[in-house]
Biopython code that builds the backbone (N, CA, C, O; Angstrom):
import numpy as np
from Bio.PDB.StructureBuilder import StructureBuilder

atoms = [
    (1, "MET", "N", (0.827, -1.472, -0.068)),
    (1, "MET", "CA", (0.068, 0.234, 0.033)),
    (1, "MET", "C", (0.617, 0.844, -0.162)),
    (1, "MET", "O", (1.801, 0.516, -0.229)),
    (2, "ALA", "N", (0.177, 2.489, -0.464)),
    (2, "ALA", "CA", (0.784, 3.642, -0.568)),
    (2, "ALA", "C", (-0.143, 4.375, -0.480)),
    (2, "ALA", "O", (-1.287, 4.215, -0.903)),
    (3, "TRP", "N", (0.386, 5.387, 0.184)),
    (3, "TRP", "CA", (-0.567, 6.572, 0.976)),
    (3, "TRP", "C", (-0.074, 8.393, 1.413)),
    (3, "TRP", "O", (0.905, 8.852, 2.002)),
    (4, "VAL", "N", (-1.097, 8.930, 0.888)),
    (4, "VAL", "CA", (-0.374, 10.417, 1.153)),
    (4, "VAL", "C", (-1.323, 11.214, 2.397)),
    (4, "VAL", "O", (-2.544, 11.081, 2.309)),
    (5, "ALA", "N", (-0.970, 11.727, 3.115)),
    (5, "ALA", "CA", (-1.270, 12.498, 4.424)),
    (5, "ALA", "C", (-1.522, 13.750, 4.669)),
    (5, "ALA", "O", (-0.518, 14.361, 4.303)),
    (6, "ALA", "N", (-2.570, 14.745, 5.229)),
    (6, "ALA", "CA", (-1.852, 15.937, 4.876)),
    (6, "ALA", "C", (-3.432, 16.357, 6.640)),
    (6, "ALA", "O", (-4.597, 16.031, 6.868)),
    (7, "PRO", "N", (-2.458, 17.113, 7.264)),
    (7, "PRO", "CA", (-3.166, 17.553, 8.746)),
    (7, "PRO", "C", (-4.121, 18.685, 7.581)),
    (7, "PRO", "O", (-3.794, 19.491, 6.710)),
    (8, "VAL", "N", (-5.846, 18.037, 8.346)),
    (8, "VAL", "CA", (-6.119, 19.381, 8.598)),
    (8, "VAL", "C", (-6.477, 19.959, 9.143)),
    (8, "VAL", "O", (-7.265, 19.515, 9.978)),
    (9, "ARG", "N", (-6.157, 21.582, 9.112)),
    (9, "ARG", "CA", (-6.271, 22.528, 10.554)),
    (9, "ARG", "C", (-6.971, 23.621, 10.622)),
    (9, "ARG", "O", (-7.071, 24.352, 9.637)),
    (10, "GLY", "N", (-7.703, 23.972, 12.069)),
    (10, "GLY", "CA", (-8.634, 24.994, 12.041)),
    (10, "GLY", "C", (-7.944, 25.913, 12.448)),
    (10, "GLY", "O", (-6.762, 25.996, 12.115)),
    (11, "PRO", "N", (-8.614, 26.929, 13.369)),
    (11, "PRO", "CA", (-8.879, 27.928, 14.014)),
    (11, "PRO", "C", (-7.484, 27.490, 14.544)),
    (11, "PRO", "O", (-7.317, 26.331, 14.921)),
    (12, "GLY", "N", (-6.093, 28.760, 14.587)),
    (12, "GLY", "CA", (-4.837, 28.249, 15.703)),
    (12, "GLY", "C", (-4.341, 27.977, 15.282)),
    (12, "GLY", "O", (-3.308, 28.591, 15.548)),
    (13, "LYS", "N", (-4.011, 26.713, 13.955)),
    (13, "LYS", "CA", (-3.861, 25.831, 13.545)),
    (13, "LYS", "C", (-3.504, 24.324, 14.212)),
    (13, "LYS", "O", (-2.700, 23.442, 13.910)),
    (14, "ARG", "N", (-4.480, 24.478, 15.240)),
    (14, "ARG", "CA", (-4.832, 23.415, 15.635)),
    (14, "ARG", "C", (-5.026, 22.359, 14.910)),
    (14, "ARG", "O", (-5.977, 22.668, 14.193)),
    (15, "VAL", "N", (-4.599, 20.940, 14.570)),
    (15, "VAL", "CA", (-5.113, 19.770, 13.740)),
    (15, "VAL", "C", (-6.395, 18.859, 14.263)),
    (15, "VAL", "O", (-6.571, 17.992, 15.118)),
    (16, "LEU", "N", (-6.897, 19.292, 13.633)),
    (16, "LEU", "CA", (-8.851, 18.721, 14.042)),
    (16, "LEU", "C", (-9.063, 17.323, 13.531)),
    (16, "LEU", "O", (-9.916, 16.582, 14.020)),
    (17, "ALA", "N", (-7.600, 16.678, 11.692)),
    (17, "ALA", "CA", (-8.891, 15.860, 11.450)),
    (17, "ALA", "C", (-7.079, 15.982, 10.357)),
    (17, "ALA", "O", (-6.113, 16.745, 10.385)),
    (18, "ALA", "N", (-7.491, 14.688, 9.501)),
    (18, "ALA", "CA", (-6.319, 14.514, 8.307)),
    (18, "ALA", "C", (-7.511, 13.983, 7.267)),
    (18, "ALA", "O", (-8.689, 13.639, 7.368)),
    (19, "VAL", "N", (-6.282, 14.151, 5.956)),
    (19, "VAL", "CA", (-7.305, 13.531, 4.767)),
    (19, "VAL", "C", (-6.686, 12.971, 3.816)),
    (19, "VAL", "O", (-6.312, 13.765, 2.954)),
    (20, "ALA", "N", (-6.408, 11.802, 3.624)),
    (20, "ALA", "CA", (-5.631, 10.680, 3.270)),
    (20, "ALA", "C", (-6.000, 9.822, 1.595)),
    (20, "ALA", "O", (-7.064, 9.527, 1.051)),
    (21, "VAL", "N", (-5.035, 9.701, 1.326)),
    (21, "VAL", "CA", (-5.552, 9.160, 0.062)),
    (21, "VAL", "C", (-4.291, 8.020, -0.202)),
    (21, "VAL", "O", (-3.091, 8.293, -0.237)),
    (22, "SER", "N", (-5.001, 6.470, -0.403)),
    (22, "SER", "CA", (-4.206, 5.084, -0.386)),
    (22, "SER", "C", (-4.392, 4.346, -1.353)),
    (22, "SER", "O", (-5.444, 4.548, -1.960)),
    (23, "GLY", "N", (-3.623, 3.412, -1.783)),
    (23, "GLY", "CA", (-3.976, 2.250, -2.841)),
    (23, "GLY", "C", (-3.140, 1.509, -2.916)),
    (23, "GLY", "O", (-2.296, 1.610, -2.025)),
    (24, "PRO", "N", (-2.943, 0.508, -3.872)),
    (24, "PRO", "CA", (-1.859, -0.373, -3.505)),
    (24, "PRO", "C", (-0.316, 0.299, -4.791)),
    (24, "PRO", "O", (-0.376, 1.095, -5.729)),
    (25, "VAL", "N", (0.406, -0.181, -4.438)),
    (25, "VAL", "CA", (1.855, 0.483, -4.906)),
    (25, "VAL", "C", (1.550, 0.330, -6.189)),
    (25, "VAL", "O", (1.811, 1.441, -6.650)),
    (26, "THR", "N", (1.088, -0.466, -7.240)),
    (26, "THR", "CA", (1.109, -0.780, -8.648)),
    (26, "THR", "C", (0.201, 0.388, -9.147)),
    (26, "THR", "O", (0.471, 0.807, -10.273)),
    (27, "ARG", "N", (-0.631, 0.863, -8.613)),
    (27, "ARG", "CA", (-1.779, 1.960, -9.011)),
    (27, "ARG", "C", (-0.947, 3.401, -8.639)),
    (27, "ARG", "O", (-0.943, 4.198, -9.578)),
    (28, "MET", "N", (-0.365, 3.773, -7.623)),
    (28, "MET", "CA", (-0.666, 4.741, -6.638)),
    (28, "MET", "C", (1.572, 4.939, -7.062)),
    (28, "MET", "O", (1.910, 6.116, -7.191)),
    (29, "SER", "N", (2.325, 4.258, -7.163)),
    (29, "SER", "CA", (3.638, 4.345, -7.394)),
    (29, "SER", "C", (4.272, 4.224, -5.990)),
    (29, "SER", "O", (3.519, 4.439, -5.040)),
    (30, "ARG", "N", (5.928, 3.816, -5.665)),
    (30, "ARG", "CA", (6.707, 3.936, -4.365)),
    (30, "ARG", "C", (6.694, 5.630, -3.564)),
    (30, "ARG", "O", (6.777, 5.982, -2.387)),
    (31, "SER", "N", (6.549, 6.371, -4.839)),
    (31, "SER", "CA", (6.638, 7.690, -4.898)),
    (31, "SER", "C", (5.074, 8.661, -4.900)),
    (31, "SER", "O", (4.840, 9.666, -5.572)),
    (32, "PRO", "N", (4.305, 8.070, -4.066)),
    (32, "PRO", "CA", (2.574, 8.331, -4.451)),
    (32, "PRO", "C", (2.856, 10.181, -3.832)),
    (32, "PRO", "O", (1.919, 10.603, -4.509)),
    (33, "GLY", "N", (3.155, 10.904, -3.435)),
    (33, "GLY", "CA", (3.741, 12.040, -3.003)),
    (33, "GLY", "C", (3.627, 12.813, -4.107)),
    (33, "GLY", "O", (2.709, 13.616, -4.268)),
    (34, "ARG", "N", (4.922, 12.527, -5.243)),
    (34, "ARG", "CA", (4.695, 13.110, -5.994)),
    (34, "ARG", "C", (3.438, 13.172, -7.078)),
    (34, "ARG", "O", (3.228, 14.121, -7.834)),
    (35, "LEU", "N", (2.554, 11.814, -6.982)),
    (35, "LEU", "CA", (1.338, 12.128, -7.363)),
    (35, "LEU", "C", (0.298, 12.832, -6.957)),
    (35, "LEU", "O", (-0.661, 13.310, -7.562)),
    (36, "CYS", "N", (0.670, 12.830, -5.671)),
    (36, "CYS", "CA", (-1.098, 13.197, -5.158)),
    (36, "CYS", "C", (-0.538, 14.381, -4.031)),
    (36, "CYS", "O", (-1.428, 15.087, -3.557)),
    (37, "ALA", "N", (0.543, 14.585, -3.679)),
    (37, "ALA", "CA", (0.845, 15.571, -2.190)),
    (37, "ALA", "C", (0.179, 16.616, -2.742)),
    (37, "ALA", "O", (-0.713, 16.956, -1.965)),
    (38, "ARG", "N", (0.201, 17.571, -4.140)),
    (38, "ARG", "CA", (-0.622, 18.962, -3.813)),
    (38, "ARG", "C", (-2.134, 18.976, -3.916)),
    (38, "ARG", "O", (-2.817, 19.955, -3.616)),
    (39, "LYS", "N", (-2.575, 17.905, -4.330)),
    (39, "LYS", "CA", (-4.331, 17.691, -4.526)),
    (39, "LYS", "C", (-4.398, 17.428, -2.737)),
    (39, "LYS", "O", (-4.823, 18.433, -2.168)),
    (40, "VAL", "N", (-4.106, 16.443, -1.933)),
    (40, "VAL", "CA", (-4.207, 16.005, -0.926)),
    (40, "VAL", "C", (-3.703, 17.212, 0.071)),
    (40, "VAL", "O", (-4.225, 17.275, 1.184)),
    (41, "ILE", "N", (-2.619, 18.250, -0.334)),
    (41, "ILE", "CA", (-2.918, 19.935, 0.782)),
    (41, "ILE", "C", (-3.501, 20.727, 0.362)),
    (41, "ILE", "O", (-3.730, 21.744, 1.015)),
    (42, "ASP", "N", (-4.060, 20.509, -1.172)),
    (42, "ASP", "CA", (-5.258, 21.631, -0.858)),
    (42, "ASP", "C", (-6.353, 21.438, -0.222)),
    (42, "ASP", "O", (-6.994, 22.257, 0.437)),
    (43, "ALA", "N", (-6.656, 19.912, -0.497)),
    (43, "ALA", "CA", (-7.961, 19.904, 0.226)),
    (43, "ALA", "C", (-8.003, 19.556, 1.444)),
    (43, "ALA", "O", (-9.182, 19.247, 1.621)),
    (44, "ALA", "N", (-7.297, 19.374, 2.659)),
    (44, "ALA", "CA", (-6.848, 20.154, 3.884)),
    (44, "ALA", "C", (-6.941, 20.933, 3.640)),
    (44, "ALA", "O", (-8.106, 21.023, 3.252)),
    (45, "ILE", "N", (-6.380, 21.994, 3.523)),
    (45, "ILE", "CA", (-6.941, 23.755, 3.218)),
    (45, "ILE", "C", (-7.996, 23.905, 3.106)),
    (45, "ILE", "O", (-8.625, 24.426, 4.027)),
    (46, "LEU", "N", (-8.509, 23.582, 2.146)),
    (46, "LEU", "CA", (-10.244, 23.726, 1.450)),
    (46, "LEU", "C", (-10.962, 23.720, 3.056)),
    (46, "LEU", "O", (-11.516, 24.601, 3.713)),
    (47, "ILE", "N", (-10.637, 22.194, 3.335)),
    (47, "ILE", "CA", (-11.823, 21.986, 4.737)),
    (47, "ILE", "C", (-11.423, 22.617, 5.731)),
    (47, "ILE", "O", (-12.375, 23.155, 6.297)),
    (48, "GLY", "N", (-10.093, 22.881, 6.400)),
    (48, "GLY", "CA", (-9.880, 23.591, 7.280)),
    (48, "GLY", "C", (-10.541, 24.821, 6.984)),
    (48, "GLY", "O", (-11.539, 25.065, 7.662)),
    (49, "ASP", "N", (-10.118, 25.827, 5.925)),
    (49, "ASP", "CA", (-11.081, 27.068, 6.165)),
    (49, "ASP", "C", (-12.300, 27.350, 6.030)),
    (49, "ASP", "O", (-12.686, 28.515, 6.133)),
    (50, "GLU", "N", (-13.324, 26.094, 5.714)),
    (50, "GLU", "CA", (-14.730, 25.965, 6.523)),
    (50, "GLU", "C", (-14.816, 25.834, 8.074)),
    (50, "GLU", "O", (-15.687, 26.257, 8.834)),
    (51, "PHE", "N", (-13.539, 25.050, 8.370)),
    (51, "PHE", "CA", (-13.916, 24.981, 10.106)),
    (51, "PHE", "C", (-13.758, 26.282, 10.383)),
    (51, "PHE", "O", (-14.686, 26.733, 11.053)),
    (52, "ALA", "N", (-12.537, 27.388, 9.984)),
    (52, "ALA", "CA", (-12.844, 28.403, 10.378)),
    (52, "ALA", "C", (-13.782, 29.535, 10.654)),
    (52, "ALA", "O", (-13.843, 30.419, 11.509)),
    (53, "ARG", "N", (-14.670, 29.093, 9.351)),
    (53, "ARG", "CA", (-16.048, 29.843, 9.004)),
    (53, "ARG", "C", (-16.897, 29.442, 10.772)),
    (53, "ARG", "O", (-18.039, 29.833, 11.012)),
]
sb = StructureBuilder()
sb.init_structure("model")
sb.init_model(0)
sb.init_chain("A")
sb.init_seg("    ")
for serial, (resi, resn, name, xyz) in enumerate(atoms, 1):
    if name == "N":
        sb.init_residue(resn, " ", resi, " ")
    sb.init_atom(name, np.array(xyz, "f"), 0.0, 1.0, " ", f" {name:<3s}", serial, name[0])
structure = sb.get_structure()
């Protein structure tokens, strides 16, 4: 298995949750961060922004 995760931060930069994507290495490669990191981080930021509202 390969996976990428990013923290979801709320007010005060407190970690409230996490966003993760996982899958078999045969689909995600041995370096899944290269494929997915930016999208996972962006999703975590968007979710965190919703907590801040």
